[in-house]
C-alpha positions in Angstrom: 341.5 114.2 35.4 339.9 116.2 37.1 338.8 120.4 36.7 341.6 121.1 38.0 344.3 119.5 35.2 343.2 119.8 32.0 346.3 118.9 29.1 348.7 119.0 32.5 348.0 122.4 33.1 346.4 123.0 36.7 343.8 125.3 36.8 342.4 127.6 39.9 339.8 125.6 41.4 336.3 127.1 40.1 334.6 126.0 43.2 337.0 128.3 45.5 337.1 131.5 43.0 333.1 131.1 43.3 332.7 130.6 46.8 330.7 134.0 48.0 330.8 135.4 44.8 328.2 134.6 42.7 325.8 137.6 42.7 328.4 139.2 40.6 329.7 136.6 38.8 325.9 135.3 37.3 325.3 139.6 37.2 328.2 140.2 34.8 326.8 136.8 32.6 323.4 138.6 32.7 321.5 137.4 35.3 319.7 140.4 37.0 320.7 141.9 40.5 317.3 141.7 41.7 317.8 137.8 42.0 320.2 137.9 44.4 318.0 140.1 47.1 317.3 137.4 49.1 313.9 138.4 48.8 311.0 135.9 47.1 310.0 136.5 43.7 310.0 135.3 40.3 312.3 132.3 39.4 314.3 133.4 36.6 313.8 130.7 34.6 309.9 129.3 35.1 308.4 132.3 36.4 305.8 132.6 39.2 305.0 134.8 41.8 307.1 134.1 45.0 308.5 130.4 44.4 312.0 131.4 43.7 314.7 132.8 46.3 318.8 133.3 47.0 320.4 132.4 49.8 324.0 133.7 51.1 324.8 130.1 53.0 327.4 127.4 51.1 328.7 130.7 49.5 326.4 131.0 47.6 322.8 128.9 46.6 318.8 129.0 45.3 315.6 127.0 45.1 312.6 127.2 43.1 309.9 125.8 44.2 308.8 125.3 40.4 311.1 123.9 38.3 313.9 123.1 40.8 310.7 121.6 42.8 312.7 123.1 46.2 315.8 121.6 46.2 318.5 124.3 46.4 321.0 124.2 44.2 324.5 126.2 43.2 325.7 128.8 41.6 326.8 126.7 38.6 323.4 125.4 38.1 321.8 128.7 37.3 325.3 129.6 35.2 324.2 126.6 33.0 320.9 127.4 32.5 321.7 131.3 32.2 324.5 130.9 29.6 323.6 127.2 27.9 326.0 125.6 28.8 325.5 121.7 29.0 328.7 120.1 30.3 329.9 121.4 34.4 334.1 122.1 32.8 332.1 124.9 30.6 330.7 126.5 34.1 334.1 126.2 35.9 336.2 127.6 33.1 333.5 130.6 32.4 333.9 131.1 36.4 337.7 131.0 36.0 337.6 133.4 32.9 335.3 135.6 35.2 339.2 136.0 37.3 341.3 136.3 35.0 342.0 132.7 36.0 343.3 134.5 39.4 341.8 133.4 42.7 341.1 135.3 45.3 343.1 136.3 47.9 344.4 132.7 49.6 344.7 133.8 53.0 341.3 135.7 52.8 339.3 132.8 51.1 340.4 130.5 53.5 339.7 132.6 56.7 336.0 132.8 54.6 336.1 129.6 54.6 337.4 128.6 58.2 334.7 131.0 59.4 331.6 129.1 57.8 330.0 126.9 59.7 329.5 123.0 58.2 326.6 122.3 57.0 326.3 119.7 60.0 327.3 122.6 62.6 324.3 124.8 60.7 321.8 122.2 61.1 322.6 122.0 64.3 321.7 125.8 64.9 318.4 125.6 63.3 317.6 122.9 65.1 318.2 124.4 68.7 316.6 127.8 67.1 313.5 125.6 66.2 313.2 124.5 70.0 314.1 127.8 71.9 311.4 129.1 69.8 308.9 125.9 70.2 309.6 126.2 74.2 308.8 130.1 74.2 305.3 129.7 72.6 302.1 128.4 74.3 298.9 126.4 73.9 296.6 128.1 72.1 294.0 129.3 74.1 290.0 131.0 73.3 290.9 134.5 71.8 294.3 134.6 71.8 295.8 136.1 68.3 296.4 132.4 66.8 292.8 130.7 67.8 290.8 134.6 66.2 292.9 133.9 63.1 291.5 130.2 62.5 288.7 131.0 63.4 288.9 133.8 60.9 290.2 131.6 58.2 288.4 128.2 59.0 284.7 130.2 60.5 283.2 127.1 62.5 286.3 125.4 63.4 285.3 123.3 65.9 288.5 121.5 65.4 291.8 122.2 68.2 294.6 121.1 66.2 297.9 119.2 68.0 301.0 120.9 67.5 299.9 124.1 66.8 300.6 126.9 69.4 301.5 130.6 69.4 304.8 132.5 70.6 303.4 135.8 72.3 306.1 138.3 70.1 308.6 136.1 67.9 311.3 138.8 66.0 310.4 139.0 62.1 313.7 139.8 60.2 314.0 140.7 56.4 316.4 140.1 53.9 318.5 143.2 53.2 318.3 144.9 50.4 322.1 144.6 49.2 322.5 140.5 50.5 326.2 141.9 51.1 324.5 143.8 54.7 322.8 142.0 57.3 319.0 141.5 57.7 316.6 143.5 59.1 314.3 143.2 62.3 311.2 144.9 61.4 310.0 143.9 65.0 308.1 141.5 66.9 305.0 140.2 66.1 302.8 137.4 67.8 302.8 134.2 65.5 301.3 130.6 65.2 303.3 127.9 65.6 303.5 124.6 64.2 305.8 121.7 64.5 306.4 119.5 61.7 307.6 116.1 61.6 309.3 113.7 58.7 307.8 110.3 58.2 310.0 109.1 61.1 308.5 111.0 63.6 311.4 112.8 64.1 310.9 116.8 64.6 312.5 118.3 61.4 310.9 121.5 60.6 308.9 124.5 62.2 306.7 127.0 60.5 305.0 130.2 61.5 302.7 132.5 60.2 302.8 136.0 61.7 299.8 137.9 62.7 298.7 141.0 65.0 296.5 141.3 68.5 293.4 140.6 66.6 293.9 137.8 64.4 294.6 139.3 61.4 297.8 138.9 59.1 301.1 140.8 60.2 301.7 143.7 57.9 305.2 141.9 56.7 306.7 141.7 53.8 306.5 137.5 54.0 303.4 136.4 56.2 304.5 132.5 56.2 307.7 131.1 56.8 309.7 128.2 57.5 312.9 127.9 59.5 315.9 126.9 57.7 315.3 123.3 59.1 318.0 120.6 59.3 317.8 119.4 55.8 314.6 117.5 55.3 312.7 118.3 52.7 309.5 116.2 53.5 307.7 117.0 56.5 303.6 116.9 58.0 302.0 118.5 60.7 300.2 115.7 62.8 297.4 117.9 63.9 295.3 115.5 64.3 295.3 112.1 65.8 294.5 108.9 63.6 292.4 106.7 64.9 290.9 105.0 62.0 292.3 103.3 58.6 291.5 106.8 57.1 294.5 110.0 56.9 294.4 113.2 54.7 297.0 116.0 53.6 296.8 119.0 52.4 299.7 121.6 51.7 298.2 124.4 54.4 297.4 124.4 57.5 294.2 126.2 56.8 293.2 124.1 53.9 293.9 120.9 56.1 291.8 121.9 58.9 289.0 122.6 56.4 289.3 119.7 54.5 288.9 117.9 58.0 285.6 119.9 58.6 283.7 119.1 55.1 285.1 115.5 55.2 284.9 114.7 58.8 288.3 112.8 58.7 292.1 113.7 60.1 294.0 115.8 57.9 297.7 116.6 58.1 299.3 119.6 56.6 302.2 119.0 54.8 303.0 123.1 54.8 304.0 124.0 50.7 304.0 121.7 47.8 307.2 120.6 47.5 307.5 118.9 51.2 303.7 117.5 50.4 305.9 115.7 47.1 308.5 114.3 49.1 306.4 113.4 53.4 305.4 110.1 52.9 303.2 107.2 55.1 304.7 107.5 58.6 306.3 104.8 59.5 303.8 104.0 62.5 300.6 104.6 60.6 302.1 101.4 58.1 299.6 98.7 57.7 297.3 100.9 59.9 296.2 104.1 57.1 293.7 102.2 54.3 292.6 104.9 52.5 294.3 108.5 51.9 292.9 111.6 50.8 295.1 114.1 49.4 293.5 117.7 49.0 294.9 119.6 46.5 295.4 123.4 46.0 293.5 124.4 42.4 296.2 126.5 41.8 296.8 126.6 37.5 300.2 127.1 36.4 300.4 129.4 33.1 303.0 127.9 30.4 306.6 128.6 32.0 309.9 128.0 29.8 312.8 125.4 30.8 315.6 126.7 28.8 317.3 127.4 24.5 316.1 124.5 24.0 313.5 122.7 25.7 310.3 122.6 24.9 307.9 124.5 27.7 306.0 123.1 30.2 302.8 122.5 31.5 301.4 121.6 34.7 299.3 122.2 37.9 301.1 123.0 40.7 298.6 121.4 43.2 298.5 118.1 40.7 301.8 118.1 40.6 302.7 117.8 43.5 299.3 115.5 45.2 300.3 113.0 42.5 304.0 112.3 44.1 302.7 111.7 47.4 300.4 109.2 46.0 302.8 107.4 44.2 304.1 106.9 47.6 301.1 106.0 49.5 300.2 103.5 47.1 303.1 101.8 47.3 302.6 100.8 50.9 298.7 99.7 49.3 296.7 102.6 50.6 294.0 103.9 48.3 294.0 107.3 47.0 291.6 110.1 46.5 292.4 113.3 44.5 291.0 116.0 45.6 290.1 119.7 44.7 287.9 123.0 45.0 286.2 123.1 41.1 287.2 126.9 41.4 290.7 127.0 39.8 292.8 129.6 42.7 290.8 128.0 45.5 292.3 125.7 48.6 289.8 123.4 50.6 290.1 126.9 53.3 288.6 129.2 50.4 286.5 126.7 49.3 285.5 126.2 53.1 284.7 130.1 53.6 282.4 130.5 50.6 280.3 127.4 51.8 280.5 128.7 54.9 279.0 132.0 54.2 276.6 130.2 51.5 275.0 128.4 54.2 274.5 130.8 56.2 273.0 132.9 54.2 268.6 133.4 54.4 267.0 131.9 51.7 
């Protein structure tokens, strides 16, 4: 028996009914419409500040870097959490009831699905865009916006990072207030571009930090963005060559550079917590790297709810992600050291900046 056959009675397929209609379905089910704006914000289930986002791709999906560990989930998963459904068929029947048991116009539905690219086609488009952005960028030179930005964030920086470039005028698209409208172009900005690779050495992601000509963060809703990518969750930017038996990892580019200055070892940024959790020792470094240092962001999370019957959860986001990477590294026989700033709310870049200012202050 499948979802469309119950007791011999044929039902409309819930996936077809819900396709591109999730905001309306979920709003009527009790979800606030603000959660479908496409902008980063607090998760409806675990809170936070900017860990959640809704995307119209593939008929409507959502991602939370907290309770969802950065993995995209369907509207069905949201509906089941929202209403406390324990079985998929309950959510499927909810969708059918929403439509009165009838599917949308089949001609309209077929045209919509025909126009939507497959996941493979979308990933190819995403890769083409990443390559175009990278090829339009140029190496960082003294006093350009990227150089100035890194000197601001990691004062006294003497490392010239690899796989980091300047795009002189990258367009910034903001999600519209109405999820049914098109994104809005806010302008073109200098941007720091970072090229990220998976453990096998394949180019899979591009990170963007929007700047001003003076090397400060641009006045845009989200200064740092990843491209849509090609469906790979674990990646890092090899900003330093590994010449010895030690390699460090951090979440952000600035934190990685600061950690490298502090400990005098190469450190690679994974760009965010979920990517760090999903990364692994690069294939070409297995057997060469004997020791790893993971620099955690010291960002405590408050108590977060997990649903009607689940107990609240407590954890530190940085430690949570670092622990998963540590487990993978230890499986290769690598000795792992976990390092974080003593002060809550600090990452290694914050610690380095504070220490640098202290060292320059006359006694």
